[in-house]
C-alpha positions in Angstrom: 0.0 0.0 0.0 1.4 3.4 -1.0 1.7 6.1 1.6 -0.1 9.3 0.8 2.1 11.6 2.8 5.3 10.9 0.9 6.3 13.4 -1.7 6.8 12.2 -5.3 10.5 12.1 -6.3 12.3 12.0 -9.6 13.0 8.7 -11.2 16.8 8.9 -10.4 16.4 9.9 -6.7 13.8 7.1 -6.3 16.2 4.6 -8.0 18.9 5.6 -5.5 16.6 5.0 -2.5 15.4 1.6 -3.8 18.9 0.4 -4.7 20.2 1.4 -1.2 17.3 -0.4 0.5 17.9 -3.5 -1.7 21.7 -3.7 -1.3 21.9 -5.5 -4.6 21.6 -4.8 -8.3 18.1 -4.6 -9.7 16.4 -4.5 -13.1 14.7 -1.2 -14.1 11.3 -2.9 -13.6 12.2 -4.1 -10.1 13.3 -0.5 -9.3 10.1 0.9 -10.6 8.0 -1.7 -8.8 9.7 -0.8 -5.5 9.4 2.9 -6.1 5.7 2.7 -6.9 5.1 0.4 -3.9 6.7 3.0 -1.6 5.0 5.9 -3.4 8.2 7.5 -4.4 7.2 8.2 -8.0 4.0 8.8 -9.9 3.7 7.9 -13.6 0.9 7.7 -16.1 3.2 6.0 -18.7 2.5 2.5 -19.9 6.2 1.4 -19.7 7.7 3.3 -16.7 10.5 0.7 -16.5 11.7 1.8 -20.0 11.8 5.4 -18.8 13.8 4.3 -15.7 16.2 2.4 -17.9 16.6 5.4 -20.2 17.2 7.8 -17.3 19.7 5.5 -15.6 21.6 4.8 -18.9 21.7 8.5 -19.8 23.0 9.5 -16.3 25.8 6.8 -16.5 26.7 7.8 -20.1 26.8 11.5 -19.5 28.3 11.6 -16.0 30.6 8.5 -16.1 32.5 8.0 -12.9 30.6 10.9 -11.3 27.3 9.1 -11.7 25.9 7.5 -8.5 24.8 4.6 -10.6 26.6 1.9 -12.6 25.7 -1.1 -14.7 26.1 -4.3 -12.7 25.3 -6.8 -15.4 23.1 -7.3 -18.5 19.9 -5.4 -17.7 21.0 -4.7 -14.1 21.8 -1.4 -12.4 23.5 -0.8 -9.1 25.2 2.0 -7.1 28.7 3.1 -7.9 29.6 2.8 -4.2 29.3 -1.0 -4.6 32.2 -1.0 -7.1 34.6 -2.2 -4.3 32.6 -5.4 -4.0 31.4 -6.0 -7.6 32.8 -5.1 -11.0 31.2 -2.5 -13.2 29.6 -4.1 -16.3 30.3 -2.7 -19.7 27.9 -3.8 -22.4 29.5 -5.0 -25.6 28.2 -3.3 -28.8 27.5 -5.9 -31.4 25.0 -6.5 -34.1 22.7 -8.9 -32.2 22.4 -6.4 -29.3 21.5 -3.5 -31.6 18.9 -5.6 -33.4 17.3 -6.5 -30.1 16.7 -2.9 -29.0 13.3 -1.2 -29.1 13.0 1.6 -31.7 10.3 4.1 -32.6 8.4 3.3 -35.8 5.7 5.1 -37.8 3.1 3.3 -39.9 4.1 3.7 -43.6 0.5 4.6 -44.4 1.0 7.8 -42.4 4.4 8.8 -43.9 3.0 11.1 -46.5 1.5 13.4 -43.8 5.0 14.3 -42.6 7.2 13.6 -45.6 5.2 13.8 -48.8 8.1 12.7 -51.0 11.9 12.4 -51.2 13.9 15.3 -49.8 14.4 17.4 -46.6 11.0 18.8 -45.4 11.4 22.0 -43.4 7.8 23.2 -43.3 5.7 23.2 -40.2 5.4 19.6 -38.9 2.8 18.4 -36.5 5.3 17.0 -34.0 2.8 15.8 -31.5 0.7 14.2 -34.2 3.8 12.4 -35.5 4.7 11.1 -32.0 1.1 10.0 -31.3 1.3 7.8 -34.4 4.6 6.2 -33.5 5.0 3.1 -31.3 7.9 0.9 -30.2 9.0 -2.2 -32.1 11.9 -4.5 -31.8 14.5 -3.3 -34.3 15.0 -6.9 -35.7 11.3 -7.0 -36.5 11.2 -3.4 -37.9 14.0 -4.2 -40.3 11.9 -7.0 -41.9 8.6 -5.1 -41.8 8.1 -2.8 -44.7 4.8 -1.5 -43.4 6.6 0.6 -40.9 9.3 3.3 -41.1 11.9 3.6 -38.4 12.6 7.1 -36.9 16.3 8.0 -36.6 18.1 11.2 -35.4 20.4 12.9 -38.0 23.0 15.4 -36.8 25.2 17.4 -39.2 28.2 18.8 -37.3 29.6 22.2 -38.4 32.7 24.1 -37.5 32.8 27.4 -39.3 32.2 26.7 -43.0 33.2 23.1 -42.8 31.3 19.9 -42.1 32.5 16.7 -40.4 32.5 13.7 -42.7 33.4 10.1 -42.1 33.4 6.6 -43.6 31.3 3.7 -42.4 33.3 0.5 -41.9 32.3 -3.2 -42.3 31.8 -3.5 -38.5 28.5 -1.5 -38.6 25.3 -3.6 -38.6 23.9 -1.9 -41.7 25.7 -3.9 -44.4 24.0 -1.8 -47.1 26.0 1.2 -46.0 29.4 -0.3 -45.6 32.3 1.7 -47.1 30.1 4.8 -47.9 30.9 8.3 -46.7 28.4 10.4 -44.8 27.8 13.8 -43.1 25.0 12.4 -40.9 25.6 11.2 -37.4 22.9 9.8 -35.2 20.9 6.7 -34.6 17.5 5.1 -34.0 15.2 6.9 -31.6 14.4 5.3 -28.3 10.7 5.3 -27.5 11.2 7.3 -24.3 13.4 10.0 -25.9 11.3 10.9 -29.0 9.2 13.9 -27.9 12.0 16.1 -26.4 14.2 15.4 -29.5 11.4 16.2 -31.9 10.0 19.5 -30.6 12.9 20.9 -28.6 10.3 22.4 -26.2 12.5 21.7 -23.2 15.9 22.9 -24.4 18.1 21.5 -21.6 16.5 18.1 -21.9 16.7 18.1 -25.7 20.4 19.2 -25.5 21.1 16.4 -23.0 19.5 13.8 -25.2 21.3 15.1 -28.4 24.7 15.0 -26.6 23.8 11.5 -25.5 22.9 10.4 -29.0 26.1 11.9 -30.4 28.2 10.5 -27.6 27.8 7.0 -28.9 29.6 7.9 -32.1 31.6 11.0 -31.4 33.0 12.7 -28.2 33.0 16.5 -28.1 34.3 19.0 -25.6 31.8 19.6 -22.8 32.3 23.4 -22.8 31.1 25.4 -24.5 28.1 23.3 -25.5 27.2 23.2 -29.2 24.4 25.3 -30.7 21.6 23.1 -31.9 19.2 24.1 -34.8 16.3 21.8 -35.7 16.0 21.5 -39.5 13.1 19.2 -40.3 12.6 15.6 -41.6 14.5 13.8 -44.3 13.2 10.9 -46.4 14.3 9.2 -49.6 13.0 6.1 -51.3 15.9 5.7 -53.7 17.5 2.9 -51.7 16.1 0.2 -49.5 17.9 1.3 -46.4 16.7 4.9 -46.7 13.2 3.8 -47.6 12.9 2.2 -44.2 13.9 5.3 -42.2 12.6 8.8 -41.5 15.3 11.1 -40.2 14.9 14.0 -37.7 17.5 16.5 -38.8 19.6 19.0 -36.7 22.5 21.2 -37.4 25.0 21.1 -34.6 27.4 24.1 -34.6 30.6 23.5 -32.7 32.7 26.1 -30.9 35.8 23.9 -31.5 37.1 21.5 -34.1 38.2 19.1 -31.4 36.6 15.7 -31.5 37.2 12.1 -30.9 35.5 9.2 -32.6 33.6 7.2 -29.9 32.9 4.1 -32.0 36.5 3.3 -33.1 36.5 0.8 -35.9 32.9 1.6 -36.9 33.4 5.2 -38.1 36.8 5.9 -39.8 38.5 8.7 -41.8 36.7 11.4 -40.0 37.6 15.0 -41.0 36.1 18.5 -41.5 35.6 19.3 -45.2 34.1 22.2 -47.2 31.0 21.8 -49.4 33.2 22.0 -52.5 35.5 19.2 -51.2 32.4 17.0 -50.5 30.8 17.9 -53.8 34.0 16.8 -55.7 33.5 13.2 -54.5 29.8 13.2 -53.9 29.4 9.8 -55.5 31.3 8.3 -52.5 28.5 9.5 -50.1 25.2 7.9 -49.2 22.1 9.5 -50.6 20.9 11.3 -47.5 24.2 13.3 -47.5 23.4 14.5 -51.0 19.9 15.5 -50.1 21.2 17.4 -47.0 23.7 19.3 -49.2 21.0 20.1 -51.8 18.8 21.5 -49.0 21.7 23.7 -47.9 21.7 22.2 -44.5 25.4 21.7 -44.8 27.7 23.4 -44.5 26.6 26.7 -42.9 28.6 29.4 -41.2 28.0 30.0 -37.5 
């Protein structure tokens, strides 16, 4: 029975209380069940354990050793103070794990309402309408289901009048993109992160999520933070891989050209280039990069 005189807490503070009381690692669902039982959180969401998992993962990824939490095993979270008696778990990134994640998908029958054809669509978009039509699906299933379109984030990184380019290696799960160059960073949208990323109505939260998304592929200086500009949606049906994805596009203007590739071996040959340098070898780039250039999203002076 939940006490009524206990103030509702944030997911993270509730997680810390539940983990301390447990004294052992728990799954996000176990943490949420305990927090709800004690009246520590209130939620109207259908999958609050996914929200808990997202918040814990984000906190660990962004704060690192300064996070009060750590991964204690596959699907298990614990307190960093326990590190003296148990090792921290670092999940391996490999194709099977990526295909088993939940991603946000849109019914293909609704696609024309938001992207009426190939190209970058910058007109007013009914963000909440788009989100309302989306639902989570296992990525493995979504890859084989052509009745849905997967939502992905697309970040174009600028420094002055140059854009960061890179080459995709054979280690990436998308075999159809191996050895192609790109100006687009990003990845599949997590069901819990979709709305802040799409409408940017909560700037601090959106920036945190964008930095988290970028952090999987590229590490940037923490200060000063980049300037983020939402650009619209990108879609193209010229190739099978792009036909299955709808991209949410942002320009990311950097204050420094310092960067470090986070997914070593996955993304290679990364460097800043001008639009003329990219155009001179455009046939080496995947089709979304060409559309982004045509829409004058890249490059752009800050």
